[in-house]
N, C-alpha and C positions, 0 to 999 in steps of 0.2 A: 764650368762647373753649371753655369746658368742655362746653358744649352742642353745638358743634359739631362736637368730637370725639367727645363719648358723645349723641347725641340723643334725644330722648325717645322712648318707644314709640308706634306708630300702632294698636297692639291690646294688649289686656291679656295681660300675663304672667304665668301662674302660678306659685308655688314651685317646683310639679314640673316645669317645664320646664328649669330647673338639673340634672337627673338626668342627662341626655345629656353635659353636657360634666363632671361628675364622673367619671361611667362612662368617658368617654374619657382623662381626665387619669390615671386609675387604672389603666388596661388599660396606657397609655403607658408609665406610670413603673415598673411591672412589668415591662415587657419589655425596657425598657433597663437595669434593676437586672439582670435576670436574663442577659440576654447579657454584661455587663460581671463579674459574680461568676461565671458558667461560663467565663469567659475565650474567649468566642467572639467577641466584639468588645471592644475596649479604645478608649474615647472619650478623645483626649490633650487635648482642649481643654473639660471639664464645664461652664466658666463659660457656655459658650454655651447651655446649657439654662435659663438666666434669659430667653430672649426668649419662653420657654414663658407668660410672661405676657400676652402678646396674645391668647391663647385667651380669655379671658373678653370680650375687645373682641368678637372675631369672633363669640362667641355671641350677645351681647347686639344687635350690629347683625341677624341671624339671625334670633333670637326676638322682635324688638322689629317686626317686617314689613316691614324694608327690602328683602329680598330678594326680596318680590312673589311668592313662591312657599307653595304650601299641599300639605298631604297627605304621600304618600309621595316626591312630587319634591322637597319642603321638605327632608324627613328625609335623603335622598341628596345633597341638595346640602352641606348642614352635615356631613355625614360625609367628604365630600369635600374639603371646606377643611381639616376637621379635620387628615386623613391629611397633607395638603400641606404643613401649617404643621409636623407633627410630624416628617415626612422631611427638610424643610429644617433644621429646628433641629440635628435629628441629623447632617445632613451639617456644619454648623458646628462641631459638638462635633469635627470631625475625627477620626472613628471608622478604624480599624485592624482588619482581620482576621486572626483571630490562627489560626495552625495549629501542631498540636503533632506532633511526631515524635520515634519512638523509634528511629528506623535510626542506626547509627552507621558512621563512615566511620575506617579503618584506613589509614594512610600509613606504608609502608616505607622507610626512610631508609637506605640501602646505604653504605656507606665503600670507596670504591674506590680510593682513593689506593696509592701504590706501596709504603708499607709492608706493604701486606696481601698476602700471594702470591696468584698466579691461582689456586690451588688452594683457598685459602680464601675467596676471593671467589665462585668456584663454588660452593662448599656455604652460602654465604650466599643466593646466588639460588636454589638447589634449596630451600632452607627457605622462602623468600618464596612461590616457587609451589605448594608444598604447602600452606600457610595458606591462601593464598588460594583454592585448590580445594576447600578445607572448610568456608569462611566461609557465615555463613545467607545466604540467597538473595537477600534485599532491601536486605542492608548492602554497602557499596562497599569497593574497595580502589585504592590509588594507590602509586607507586611513585617516588623521589625518589634519584638516585647523587648523592655528592658525594666531593669531594677539596678542591682548595684552592677549587673553585668548586663551586657545585651547580645541578642542571638537573633538569626533569621528565622522565623516560623515561615514565609511563604516567599521566594525570590520574586523579583517582576516580572510579570506575564500578563498577554492577555485575557487569561481566564483567572478565577480567583478561588480555588476551590477550597475554601477555609471552612473547617467545621467544628476546631477546636483548639488550644492553644497544645501542642506536644512539647515545644522548646522549654529546657529548665534554665534559669539562671538563678543567681545567687540571690535569696530574698530578702537579706540582709542591710540594708541603704537602697538609695538613689543615686544613679549615676546620668542626669541628663545629657552630658558631653558625648558620653559612648553611645549611647542610644542614637543620638543625630548624627556622629560620625558614621556608625554601620549603615544607617538610613542612607546618608549621602555616599557611603560607598558603594551601593546598590545601584545607582543611578549611572546611567550607560553616558558617556562623552557625546554620540550623536544625538540623543535625546533631552528635550526640555524637562526639566525634574522639579520637582516639588515635593515638601514635607509635610504630613499632616500631623502633628505631633500632638497627643491627646494626654494630659498630666495635669498635676496640681500644682508642678511650677516648684515644688519642694524637692531639694538635691541636696545629699547629704556628703558627696564629694564631685570630685571634677572639676575642670575650667572651662568655663562656657565660653568666655571670649576670644579663645583662641580658635574654637569650632565654629563660631559665627563668622568671625574674618574669613576661613575657610569657605564656608557657604556663600557668602557675598561674593566671594571673588570668583566662584563657579557660576553664579547666576540661580542659586537654587535657594528658592523662597521657602521658608516655614510658615505654612498656618495653624493654629494653635486652637483647639477645642479645651477650654479650660475644665477642669474637674472641679467644682464648687463643694466646701464643705467648712463648717465652723461651728467646734465643739465650745457653748457656753459653759458647759460641766465638763469638767476633767481633774482626776486625782492621779496622782503618780508619784512613786517612791525615787527619789535622786538617789540615793546612797544609803548604805549601811555602814555606820562607823562603828569599828571595834579598836580596843586599845592597842598601842605599839610595843608596849612592855609590861607581861604579865608573869604572874608566878603560881606555880602549881599551890593548890590551896586557898588561895585569895577568891576572893568577889571581884569581878569587872561588870560593865556594863556594854550592852549592845545597844548603837543609839539608830533609830529609823528616822531619816531625814524625809519627809511627806509634804508635798506640794498638790496646792489644790487651787481652782480659779474662783472657788464660792464655797463659803464655811458647808462643814457637813458633818458626817461621821460614819464610821465603818468597823470593821472587825480587823485586827493588827494580828498576824501570827506569824510567828517565830520558829523557824526548825533548825535544827542542831544534826550534822550527817544524816540527814533524811527523816529525823524523829521531831516531833513537835514538840517543842517546851515552853513556848508561850501561845495563850489564845484569848485575846480578851477585846471589848469595844473601846475606842477612842473616837475623840471628836477633835477636828482640827478646824482652823480659822484658813479664810483665803492668803496663800502665801506660803511661805515654807514653817512647817513644824517638826518638832524635835520630840521622839518618844524614846525614851532611855529603859531598858530592861536588865534588873541585875539577874547575874548568872554566877554562879561558882563554878571554877575550872579544879577538874577531879585529878587528871594525871596527863603529863605530856603527851605530846600529838599534834595532830592535824584535823584543826575543827572547819568546819565549811558550813555556814550560815545563812540561811535563806529568809528574808522577811517579804511578807504579802499582804497587801491592802486589799480587803472586799467590800464593795459599796454596790449600792442599788444601781441595777443595770441603766436607770432614768438619771443618775446623778454622775455618769462616767461614760466620757465618747470611747475610748480607747482602753480594752483592760491588758493589753500587750504590756504596757509601761507600769503597771502594779507589784512588778517583784523586782527583788533586789539581793543579790549574792555576793558574800565575802566572804575571806579567810582567816583563820587565827591558827599559828601555828607555836605551839610552845617547846621549844628545845628541851631534850631530857637525853636522857642515855640511848645511844645509838641501838638498834633492832635488826634484824635479820628479818626478810620476810620471804618465805617458802610458798611457792603459790604451785599448787597440786591439780591433778587431772579429776575432776568431779566425781568420774565413775570408774578410778584407776586403783590401784591397791596400795595399799598403806605402805606396804613392805619397801615402797619404792622411795620413801623419803622418812621414814621414822629411825631408821639406823643412824642417817645422816645429820637429820635434827638432834638425837641424842647424844651424839659426839659433839655437835655446836654448845649444847648448854653445860655439858660437862668440862667445855673451853671456855664457861662463864661469857657466853653471849644469849643476849635476848633473843630468843626465837618465837616469830607470830607464824603460825600456819592457817592459809587461806585457800580457797578453790580458785578457778580461774574466774568464773562468775562474779567474785567478790572484788577481783583487782579494780583499784580506781582508775577512773578513766581521765585524771588530772593528773599532770605532773607534782603539782603542789600536794597533791595527797600522798604522794611516795617520800615526802620529805623526812618524815622519821624513820626510814631505814636507812643505813648506811650501806645495805646488800640485799638485792634481790635474787632470790634462786629460782628457777624451772627446774620443776623434777619430773621429767618424763610427762610433760604436759603438752598436747597437740595444740597448732594454733587454731585449729576451727572451733576452741574453745573461748576465743578471744574477739572481741571486734578490732577493728581497725583504731579506735580511740583508744584503747588498753595498749595494745603495742606501741602505740606511737608515744604514750603517758611514759612506759617505760624507758624508750629510745631516750626521751627527752630527760628524766630524770637522772640518766646514766651520763649524758652527753653536757646539760647545762647545769645539773645540780651538783654533780660527782659523786654519786652513788656506783656502788659496784652492781656488776650483774654476771651470775654465773649460770649456765646450762648445763645441766646433767643429762647424760645420754639414755636412750630405752629406745623402745621402737615407735616412740609418739614425740620424738625429739629432734631438732635438726632437721634434715631433707624429707626423711619419713613423715615428720610430724607436720610437714605443711608451711615449712618457715623460709622458704625460698623466695627472693624477694619481697621479704618484707621487713618492716624497720627494725625488728630483731636482729636479721640477718646483717643488717647496717653495721650495727654496732660489735657483733660478734669479729673474733680474730680469724674466724674460719668462714667460708663460703660453701654454697651446697652445689658448686656446679664443679665436677670432678674433673680436675686438669691434669693429675700426676699421674693416672693409670692409663697404660696403651688400650684395654680393653674393658669396657663397661656395659653391662646388660641397659638397653635402653628400652623406652615404653612407647606407646603411641596412644594420644587419647583423641577421639574424634566426639563432638558434642552438636547434637541435633536440637535445633531451637524452633520451637513451634509457639505462634502468636497467643501471649498469655493474656486470657479477658479479665485484667484487674488493674487497678490504678498504677501506669506506669510501667504494666506487665513487661513490655519491649526494653524498657530502659534498666531493669531489673535481668533483664535474660542476658543483655550486652555486658551488665557488669558482671556476675557470676562467673560468666564464660570467661572474662579476663583473668578473673581472681582463680578459677581453678589452672588456667594455663600458666601461672606464675609460679604457681607449685612445682610445676617439671622442671626439670633440669636444662640447660641450653642444649644437650644432645638428645632429648627426647624429642618426639613429634607430636605436634598436634594440628586438629583440624578442626573446622565448623560447617555445618551445612544447614539450610531455609529453605523456607518455599516462598519464593519471590512473587508471587503471585500469577506465575504462568508455569511453571516448574520447578521441580527440586533442584536445587543447586548448592556446590559448595561457595561459603562464603570465601574461605580461601582453602586449597587442597592441604593435606598432611605434609607440612615441613618442618624443619628444626626448631624448636622454641627460640634459640638464639636470634629468628627474626622476629622476634615479640612486637619492635615497634610498629613493624608492618601491619602484622596481623591485628594490633590495637586500632590501627586506621580502618582497616577493612571492617573490624567489627563495628565500629562506631557509625561506619555508611551503610550498615546492613539493612534491607527494607525485608523484616521477618511479615508472612501473611499465614492468614488460617488454610493448611493444607488440607487436601482432601482425604488422602490415604498414605500410610508409613510405609508401603512396599518399595515406591520410587527412591524415597530418602535413604530407607535403610540398607537398599541394595546398591546407592551410590555407597554409602558410607563402608559397607562390607568391601566393596570391589578396592578401594583404596588403601582400605586395613589389609588388606591381602596382599597388596603390593608392598606393602612394608615390611623392612626384615626386623624389625622391633621383638624384643623376646617378649614382653606383655604387651596385651591388646586390649582395649577397654574403651567402651561407649557409653554415653550420659546422654538421656531424653528426656528435656523439658515439655510437657504437655500438658491439655485440659482433657486430653482422653478422648477427644471428639474424632479424630480421624480414622479411618476404616484400619481395622488390624492388620500385621503383616501376614505372610501365609506360613503355614508349618514347614513348608519346603525351604523358605527364606533362613527361620529361624534354627532349622537344622544345620543352616551352612556356618550360621554364626558357632554354633556349638561345635560342629566339626572344624574350624579354624581357631579354635579356643579363644574366643572372643566374647567377653562379657558385658552385659548390658544392663546398665543401671537406669530406672525410669525414676521421673519425680513427676508427680501430677499436683496440678496447681489450681485449686477452685473448680473442680470439676461440675460439669452441669447434674450430674445426678446427686449431687450433694448441695443442698443450700447454704451459702456463705452464713459466717458466723454461726452454726450450728453448735450443737455442746459437743465436748470432746469426745472421743470412742466412737466415732461414726467409721465405717469404713466404706470399700468400693463393693457394688453386686459381685457374686462369687465368678461369675464370666466374664467380668471387666478383662480387657487384654493387658491392660498396662502391668498388673502385678505377674499376671501369666509371663508377658515377655522378660521380666528381671527372674522369675524363679526357672526357665526354661534355660536360659545363658548363664546362667549363675551369677547373677547381680544381686543388687538390693532395690528395694521399692521405698518410696517417701510419698507421703501423703499429706497435702497443706491444703486445708480449706477454711481455718477459722481466721478472724480479723487479725492481722499483724503475723501471719505465718510467713508471709514473704521475707520477713527479717531471717527467716531461718535459713535460707537459702544459699548465701555465700558458705556457713559452714557446711551444708550439706556436699555442695560443689567441691570443697576444700580439701572435706573427707574423702571422697570418692576419689579425687585427684593423688592424693598421698598415698594411696594405696598402691599406686604403680610405683614407688620410691623405694616398694620393700628391698629391692636387690641391694641397696644403699646399707643395708645391715649386715653384718661380717658375724656370724654364731661361729667362732674359731677361739681356740687356747693359744694365749700368746704371753710372754713375760714383758712389760713396758720397758723400753730402756731409755735412759736419760739423754735428751738431745740438747738441753740448754741448760744451764746451772743457774738456780733461783733460790731466794731464800725458802719457797715454798717446800723445797725438798731438802732444808737445813735439816742434819743430823737424822737424816732418814737413809741408812747404808745400802739396803737393799727393797725391791719392791716385789711383791707377791703375784701370782698370775692370774690375769682376768678371760674372762670366757666369750667376750666378744664384745663390738664397738660400731658406731655410726661412722661410714666413711663420710670423710669431707675433704676439703683441702685449704692451705693456709693461705692467708692472704699474704700482699706484699710485705716482704722482709726488708729494714729490720726492725719495722712496724709492731710485727707480731711475732712473738718468740713460741717456738715450740718445745716444750719442756718434756713430753714423753711420746715415745714414738714406740710403734712394736717391734719387737726385737727379730726382723724377717727383713726381704727385700722391700717391702712394704712401707714406704715413709709417710703414711695417712698419720695425722696428728691424733695424740690421745688426750694430751692435755697442752692448750695452748692460750696464752694470756696479750692483751696488750692495752694500751691507754688510749680512751675513745674521749675526745673532748676535755672537761674537767674530771673525768671520771675514769674507771676501768673496766674491763670484761675478761671473761675467762669461760674457755668453752673444754669441757670434760667428755668425751665423746663415749665413753665407756659409762658405769653406772656405779654406785656407791649402794646398792641393794644387792640381795640375792640372787637374782637374774644372773648378771655377768660378775658381780664381785661377792661371790659367796665366800672366797680366801683372805679377801679384804677385812671382812666383818669380825673375824678372829687375828687379825694382823695387828701387832703391839704397837705399830705406828699409824695404825687408821686413824683415832683419834687426834695423833699430832697433823697429821696430812690434812684433814679437814679444818682444823683450827689454823694453821698456817695458810691454807688456800683463801678461805674467807677474809683473815686478818690481811692478806696481801692486795685484796681487789677492793675491800671496803674503805668507804669514806672515812676521812680522819676528822673527827669533829675538833672545830676550832673554836676556842673562845672570843668571841667578836666583840668590840664596841661600837659596832654600827648596828643603825634602826634603820628600817625602810617602809614607809607607807606609800601605797600607789592606790589609785583611785582614777575614775573616768569623770571628766569635766568638758562637757559638751562633744565635740568631735575629736577630743584630745585625750590622751591618758596623761596621767600627773606622776612622777617618780620623786619622792622626797625622803633623801637621806641623811639621818643626824648622827654627828660622831659624839659617844660618849666617852672617851677616852681620858683618861686622868688629865693629862696635858693637852693644852690647846695644841694643833697643827696642822697644816696645810697639805690638803688631799687631792691626788689626780684620781678621780673616779669616773667611768662608765659604766651604763646599762645596758645589758644585752635585753632584748624583748623578742620574745617568741610568741606571734600572734595567732590566732587560730585559722590562719589560711594557710601556716608553714611557714611564711616570712618571717626572716629575721631582721631585726633592726639593732643598731649599736647608735646609740645617743651619749653624746656627753652629757655629765652633771655640772653644773657651774655652782659655784659656791654664792649664794644669795644672802646669808648673815653669818653670824659666827657658829661654827660649827653645822651648818644647814646646808645643804647642796640639792637643787633641784634641776628638773630634766623634764619633756614634753615630747610628745610621738604621736603621730594622727594614729586612729583608730581605722582598722581595717574590717571591719564587720563583726556582727556577734560571736561571742565565745568568749573563751579562758585566753587570757593573756600571761604569760610568766615572765616576772623581772628578775635578773640577776645583777645586782649592783656589786661593782667590784674595784678595788684598789690594783692597779698592774704592778707586779712587785718586778718581773724580767720578762723578756722577750718580747715578740710583735704584740700588737693591738689587736684584738679580733676583727676580723673583715666584717663586710656586708654579707661576704657569702656563707657566714657562719666559722664554726669551729671545726676544722679538718679532724680526723681522728689521731692523726701525727702531728699535728702542729705544736710546735713547742712554746705552749703560752702557760705560764707558772703565775698565777695569780696570787696577789696577798690576801688580804682580808677581804671575806665576800658573804653577803648578803643577799637572802631571796625572798621573793612577794611576789603577788600576783592580784589579779581581780577579774571577774567574769562578767561580760556585758551582756545582760539577759535580753535586752531589746536595742533595736537600732535607733539611732539618735532622731530617724526623721518621726518615731514615735512622741518627739519632744514638741513637736510642729501640730498647735491645735486648728490651724485654718491652713487653706490654700494661698499660696505665694503668687499677687498678682503681679507684682513687681518683676521676678523674674521672667514670665510670661510676656510683659509688654517688652523687656528687654530683647527678648527672642523676635517679637515680631518684628519689632522698628530695625535692628539692626540687619534684618534679611529681607524688609520690605514683604511681609507677609500680610496674615489677616488673621481677624479673631473668628470664629467659626460658632455657630450656632446648632445645637443638635438636629434642628428642622431642615438643614441643606441636604441638597442631594448631588448625586454625581455628576449632573450638569452644571451645578452651580461652582463646584469647585474644581473642574476641569476646563469649565468656560472662561479661561483669565486669556488676556493676550497672549498670545504664543509668538517666540522668536524663532525662526527658522535656525536650525543648528545644523550644522556641516562637518563633516568627517571625510577624510581622506585616506585612500589606501593606495601603496605603491603600484604603478602600472606595470613595474618590472614582475608582478606577482602573477599578471594575467597571462596563463599559459598559451592562449591561443594567439596572443602576439608575438610570441617566439616563435610559433609556429611560421605566422606570415613571414617574418623575417628571414627564416631557414627556406620557404618557398620561393620566396623572391631572390635569394642567393643562387638556388638552383635556377631558377629560371634564367636570369642572369649568365649564369654559364653557360647555359643550352641555348639561347640566342648564338650566343657569341661562337661556339664550338661546333654545335651541329645543325648541319643545313638539310632542311626538308625537302624532297620531292613532293608538291602539295600534289602534283597532278596523278601521281602514284596513289597518293593518300585518298584524293578524290575516287579513283577508280576501284577502292575497297568500298565505298558505299554505294556503286551503280547496283540498280536494279538488275539481276539475271535470272529470266525464267527458261525454263525446258524448250518451249515455242521457239525463242528469240535465239537461243544456241544452236536449235535444229535448223534455222533458217539460213545463219552465219555459215554453218557446214556444209549446206547444200551450195549456197553461192561461191564458194570456195573450191568446190568440186568441178562447178559449172566454167568457174575461171580458168581451173586448171585445164580442162577439156580443151578449152577456147585457145589458150596458149599452146598447147601442143598440135593443135590442127595448123594453127599459123607457122610454127615452126618447120612441121613436114613440107608445108606449100613454097616456102622460101627456097631459092636454088642452093644455096650451100648448106641447107638440111642435112642432116645424116641419113642414110639410109634404115638407121635401126629406128623403129619407132618408138613414140615416147613413152617413159616409162607409166606405167598406172594401172589403175583397174581394169582388167578385162573379164569378158563373160565367161570365158573358157578356157582349158590349159594350153599352154604355149609350149611347143616343142623345139624352139631353137635355143634353150638355154639359156636364156636371160634375165636379169634381175629387173623386174616390172616393178618393183616396191619402193624403187632410189627415186628421189624426187627430180625434176627435171631442173637442167641447167642450161642458162641461156649462154649464147654464144659470146655476149659481152663480157659476163661472169667468168667463164673459160679462158677467155684471153686474158682478164685482168690478172687470174690466176698464173698464166703462164707465164708474164713478163715479169723479169727480176728487178728485185727493189733497189732504188737508188743508194750508192755505198754512201754518199756524205749525206742522206735522211733518213737515217735509222728509224723504225719504226717504234713507238712507245709500245714496251711488253706487257705494262699493268697501269691501273687506274692512278695511282700516287705519281708514276712516272707522267702521266699524259696532264695532270692537274699541275705537277711542277713546270711543265714545258710552256703550258698556258700563261702561269704566273711569269714566266721570266720573257715570254712575247709580248704581255701587258707591261711591264717594265722598260 
């Protein structure tokens, strides 16, 4: 077996033959060690070099004669084979190319929280610009802004094109940890990094020690430029106290707790539901002061109180903390709230309201504009009804308030159909759709006409104009169904292009990302983007096609031929002009664009609508405009046909109702997952669209009646003898059941925490297991246990997460699972026992309770990261001119493409040397110089030589009588061939001799080579 691997030599191997092997291994080892020691290449798997033990075997096989090569060719083959072995083994050692970098990246982290005044922020940004302008050329600078959240304003780069802050961060707190974490994440591993933190040191949330440990481990120092301020005079309202238990007709007190750093006086104002009910001068001392205001309570309901203290400007450092908000809810007989369209027909809701009132229900009718924006404001209502009112009349907070009132407070909800309800009303992908038992995505129908919407965005020259444009584009797309198509276009500074082409709205997550990343510039004309939109819409197979353009009206107008193509293809265009230059901003209402302005003409010619916004605050109307325009594409969901509803699922709502009259139309929807949602009525046809559906949502109930209860579609129902019973039983089924409870709740903020106190007023003492579900302003839900702190008293605390309204529901769990941190699912089988609702509003961030900078936190940051305290006079050379450490980074050598090409060439070269033999004389002859004169001289010499040989042959005694063949001057008459070459007698003699039988002549090159090989062996 050994002789198979290491066979005997075929030729003598001298001791000197080992010299090439030793020389190669020595040079190879020196090269690898030098690369490693000089940190040029780092071998991460050095054990692979053990494979170089194969080198002696390759040497033996070559030197022992098994290569079949000799001379220089053999030496070249040996060297090539050794190089291949060395490179392959080195690659198996996983080499990484090491790069050294002395460049530095400085990330500026600027605190833009509300506790820092605008003037101080401007000074900080001026310092950043001056430092970045004087930095070393090859170093980098980046900018991060932070308050409660953090955002990248400028990523690190050698240039620093800062003009103004465009990033938007939550302004209701300060989180230095997030600012430092984001800044550290921008520092590349191959560069030395430093962070210049500009802050007052005040942080309302976050954990600094963890991020400081990470910075120290990465070698990132933090230099701090402190923002200094100190308010000697400050007045603030800590809280507004209201009684826990009141009765109608009694007088109670509202107490404002006012704190001050120095004595003074001011004007105290108290508002009830937005109406001033008290205003008077008060004097206060340094410290806490309590001012009580007696107020009578007129009737049950929800009351929001706002207390404000007004003092001279020189006696107050911060005005944001001069307000406090509190609530009071007096429980009484439950009511039904009917919300209507401000411009709608009263017949949409009047018959239904009259039926409820005849059913002994207290009904309150309001328009969409009057709907509370706080869920606690909906506590007095056991049921909320939307009567053919579109989503564009509400803002996001109002719809979320209704959602939370049903989910967390147990209110009922009913949406009644019509052309402004469900999908045609723009409720797709809203909080209201989440709580309905039906969805606006049509899934049960095989054929459903789809729509296509294109949105053209032109830079809007007002505060946060492009941010508004992106937001309203997303809201418009949300209105469409998953089967509809949407696309967006803009001008990116070089050409008009699609942000994303027309695609199904089911791809909305991808659309949202592309919209957020879009760069919107000032386009020169409308022709190019409108042409692109037209071509995209023409390719779509949508039944309805529409386009929305938002602009300031500056671009050159499109050609009439282009507008005609839109008309010919039934594509309507709505134009929205925002703050045009033709009309100065904040002009009195009633202004219009000039008669020859192209934007109104585009809408008029194509059959769209035109909107003009130019007054201060008009940008807030944009979401409603875009939703209104997008929902016009959902008109195909309205079914104007006569049908008799059939019972799909038995329910108490249809108790004692033997037959159901005809309806004349409904809105197409799809039922959500059964058995959570029950379909009570369906059309008496093959279509199984829900007409009446209900389900439980959170601790409340919601229902959808996709037809209407008015003369439009329900004319026969108005004269139906069971109409009143149907309405009464429907409202009763979904309404909240009033419970007489013994629990009283008090909620209020205390520093950075919220406090929940529940007292048990039952006749007999008992032990309760209580928990509180807290819904914060950021949409997060927290579940906190309430621990008994004394007889009949339970308390819990939770962290405050920004300013806004906090809703609290304290409950005793009767049966079923405990609410999870993820919230109460629509079909989660939670059955609560006694519950009580409360809440409070946090009108200002807790950082406004700090009246001076925090030097302790600043020193902690500097000491932990070995940074420096900076001064405003420092320049870029001083900040960047610190002692630098060389940073090393490495990349796998295997990623270098040309190295693999070298290996491939070496492999081909090795095969070529061993298998291909070159005739170098022939190759050299290819490159010899051959001129015409030399060729002619050679031909003449050959002719002379031929004539000489011929004459010599004729003089020989044995010469033939036939003259030699060759060229003659005259014609021949003997018939001989004079063109054949002369043949010498010796050659002729050899041809006549027969070949010996025992020595056959090889007939091919291969046979001759084999013969030579056998002779050598």
